[in-house]
N, C-alpha and C positions, 0 to 999 in steps of 0.2 A: 531344470528348476525354473519356475516362472519368475521373471524379474519384477521389480517394483513398478517399472514402466509399463510392462504388459498388464499388470494388475490394475494400474490406473486407467489404461485404455479399456480394459474390460468393464470397469465401472462407468466409463463414458458411454460404452456401447449399451449398457443397461439403461442409462439415461435416455438414449435414443429411443429405445423400445417404449419406455414410460411415456415419452412425449409424442409418440407416433411420428418420429422423424427418420428419414431413410439414411441420411449421412450427415456428417458435419465437416466443415473446412476449418481447421485450427491454424491460425496464422501468427499469433502474437509470440515474440521470442520467449517470454516466460512460459507460455503454454507449450511451445516446442520442447523446452527443457523439461517441463513437468511430465510430459507424456512420452518423451524419447530419451532424455538424458543428454541431449545436445542443445546448446544455446545457439540459435540460428537467427541472425538478423539479416533479412533479405532486402531491406530498404525499399526502393521504388520498384524492385523486380518482384513480380508476383510469385509467391511460394505458399504452399499449404500442406499440412498433414491432413489427409483425407481418411476419415474413420467411418466405415459403413456399418449398418445395422446387422449385416451378416458376419461381421467380425473381420473382414478384410481391411487392411490398413496400408496406405502407400503415401509417398511424398512427391509432390510436384514442385520443382525448383529450377532456377536457372543453372546452366551447366557449370558456372563458376563456383557453385556451392556443392558440387558433386562429392567432394571428399568428406565434408562434415555430414552430408546426408547419408553416405555409405555407413558412417559410424552408428546410425540409428538402427541399422539392421532390417530395414523395411524395403519393400519394392519401391523403386525410384523411377520417376519420369522426369527427365531433364529437357529443358527447351533452350534454344539458342536465340540470339538477337534476330529479330525478323519473324520468328515463329509466334504462334498464338498460344500463350500458356493457358488461357481459359478453356480452349478446346481440350487441352490435356486434363484439366480438372473434370470436365464432363466425361472424358474417356475413362477416368478413374471411377466413374459412377455407372459404368456400363451394366445393363441388366436391372437397374433400379429405376424407380420413379417416385414422385411424391415431393416431400419437403427436404430441402437442403438447408441445414442450419449453418450460419456463417459467423465466425468470430467477429464480435462487434468492434474490435480495434483495427480491422482490415481497412485500408484506405478505400474511400468511396469509389474511386476509379476502378479498383479491382473488383469490387462488388458489382458495379455496372458492367464490367467486362464479362463476368460470369453470367450475369442475367442475360446479356446479349447473346451468349453462346448456348443458352438453355433451350431445350425443346419445350413444347407447350405443356408437357406432363410434369414439369418441375415448377416449384415456387421456392422462394427463399424466406427464411425466418431468422430471427435473432438467436444466435447460439450461446450467448453469454450465460443465460440461466443454467444451461446444461453443463457448461464448463465449471461455473461457480459451484454447482452442486457437488462436483467431484473434488474441487480444490479447497473448499471452505474449511474443512476439518483437517488439520495437519497431523501427519503421522509422527511417530517418535523421532525418526531421523530428522524431519523438518523442525520439530520443536527444539531439538538439540542445537541445530544451526541457528535458529532464531534466538535462542538463549545466548549463544556465543556472540551473535551480532549485537544484542542488547548490552552485554558486558562491555564490548568495545565502546558502545555509545556512552555508557556510564563513565568509562575511563577518560574518554575524550572531553566530555563536559567537565569532569573534575579538573583536568589539566587546563582547560580554557579558563575556568574560574580564576585560577592563579594569575592569569595574564590580563584580566580586566582592570582598566584604569580610566578614571574620568578624564576627558579631554581627547583620548584617542577616538578615531572615527569608527563608525559602524563598519565601513568597508575595510579598515585596517584590522579590526577584530575578525571580520569574516575571512580575511587572508590568513590570519593565524590559525583559524579553525580549519581551513583547507589543509594547511601544513600538518596539523595534528592528525587529520584523517589520512594524509599521505603516509605518515609514520605508522598508523594503526592498521590500515587496510590497503593492500595493493589493488583492491577492486574499487576503491574510491568511495564517493558519497552517494547516498540513495536519492538525494534531491539537493538543489541549491539551498544554502542555509538562509534562515531568516534571522536577522540581527536587528532588533528594533528598540531604540532608546526613547524614553520619555513619551512625547505625544505621538511618535511614530508607532509606539506599541499599541495604539488604538486601531491600527490597521493590521488585521490578523496575518496577512501575507505580505508584509512590508519587505521590500528589497533593500538590503543594506546600501547606504550611500555615504556621502561625505559629511553628514551631520555628526557632530561630536557627541560622545557618550556623556550624558549629563549626570551630575551628582544630585542626590536627594530624590531620585525617582527610580523607575524600574527599567530593566533591560531584558527583553525577551530573547532567548536563544533557542531556536528550533532547528534540529539537525538530525542526521542519521547517516549510516554507512552501509556497506554491503560486505557480507561474509559468505563466501561460496554461493553467491547468487541470492542469498536471503537478506532482506532489508532490516534495518533498525530505524526507529523514529522516537525521538525524545524531545521534550520541551522543558526547560527550566527558566524561571523568571528570577533574575538576580536583582538585588537592590543595591544601588551604588551609594554608599554612605548611610547615615541613619534614616530609617523610613519615617515618613510623616504618619500622622494618625490615619489619614485617608488611605495611604498606601498599605499600611498595616491592616486596616479593616478589609480592604478588597483582597489582599493576598490571602489572609486567613480564610476568607469566604471561599475563594477558588480552591484552596487546599482542601477544605471540608467537602466540597463538591466532588473533587477528584477521589478522595478517600472513600466517600459514600458510594461512588460508582464501583470501585474495586471491591468493597465489602459486599455490595448487593448482587453483583454479577454471579449467576449460577445457571446450571442447565435447567431448561424448562420454562424460563421467563422469556419474554419477547424482547427484541432489541428496542422496540418502542418503549416498553416498560423501563428498561435500563436508562434510556435517554431521559425519560420523565423523572426518574429518581434523582439523577444528577442535576437536571434543570431546575427542579423544585427547590433545591438547596439555595440556588442563586435567586430564583424568582421570589422566594419567601422573604428574602432580605431586601427586596425592592430593586434588584439589579437585573431582573429578567430581560428587559429590552436590550441590555448590553452584552448578552450572551448570544452572539449572532451567527453561530454555525452549529453543525451537528456535534454530538458528544464524542463521536469517534468513527474510525474506519478500520477495516481489516488490513493487516500487513503480512506479507509473505515474500514471494518472488517479486511481487509488485509493491510499491510503497503505498498505493491506494487500491484496495481490492475488497471484495465481500468478506465478512459481513459489515454493514454500515449501521452504526448506532445512531438512529435518527427517528424522529416522530413519523408514524405511518408505516414503519417497517415491522410487520407482524412475524417475521422470521424468528424461530425459536433458537435460543442458545443451546449449543451442543458441546460436549467435551472435545477439545482439540481446536476449537476456534480461537484465533488470535486477533486482538483488536486494540486500538488505542482508547484510552479514557482521557480526554483533553478538554475539560471545561475552561472557559475564559471569560473575562470581563474586559470590555474595551470602551473606555471613556473618551469620546472625541475631545481633542484639544488638551487632554491631560496625560493619560498613560494607559497601559494595558497590562493584564496579567493572564498568563496561560500556564498550566501545569499538565504535562502529558507523560503518561506511562503506558507501556504495552502490557497487556494481560493475556493469559491463556486460560480458557475455561477448563476446569478440572471436573471430576466426577461429582464433587460436592460443592464447588464454589469457583473461585478464581485465584490465580497466582500472578503476581506482578513479575515481569521479566526485567524490570529496571530496579536498581538499588541506589542510584544517585540521590544524595540527600535533598530533601525538599521542604523541611521545616524552615520557617522564616529565619531563625537564627543561623541556619546553615547556608543561606543564599545571600546573606549580606556581605558585600565586599568593601574594602576601604575606598574612600572617595579619591 
């Protein structure tokens, strides 16, 4: 019986044929896992899954990784310190010529090493579009894991809300958040948390520091965890104490933009169109210049992956795609608001993977 990993490699081989590429070197740990079922992080030591257009697949890796590579069930070429791994990559391509696609996450020194070992009949091209074409639509097993990961995120954010108090520092709250993730997921967090109070909330990727959490303003909490290698990502903006008229206006506007994006998303529309729908809600109210980032990004084995909900992206939404919808307004010197949910595209529309409350009344905490 063909395994899901063999099926995925077959789809990658089909992509090679479509792009007139002879082979691809897959190197990213998440890609190793997606195509083999083994999570392999080789660090500075060159390692690659070589997939050829004729269907042959093999792995080049340092000998210290021989045990996990054996679990992949593929032909293995191991190298020792002092040997040239790039020559082994080329040996895995014996009998072929043309274009070698290379995983875009591979370190530049490894790409340069492969290029130096190449004969004149070879050239390198970016392999990311080929990999993304296979990974971008999640299967039922992946969607189940992503759903569970988002359930954990909802639970963690709910527990954190009960611990928010004015006067505690952003860093202190971040440490409590880490503890909650330790309790919820043995695999930890999918990215370092963003905790931003007051004027710090105007910086979308603020790193939590020693600033105290202020009363009467917003507190952005952006976090995520990992469940069986699959990531979650959620943002809730809390209001500490009674919201001012300005905070209330901005919060309700961002919420409308978030909900508009979730309602509008459906198969057949482009990611650019979806970004425009969300952005127009904010722009029409005069806050367009303060929405300073894309509407969303894909989430799966990586916390940021295709598809990207951004202007200029004409990629068409398809069932099984998972992405964030995360509009924000960032007012320099004042505060920021961002609300983020993960959605999955269905046959008829979109379904949110997050259930954490986000109406204004639900995110107000005592000062």
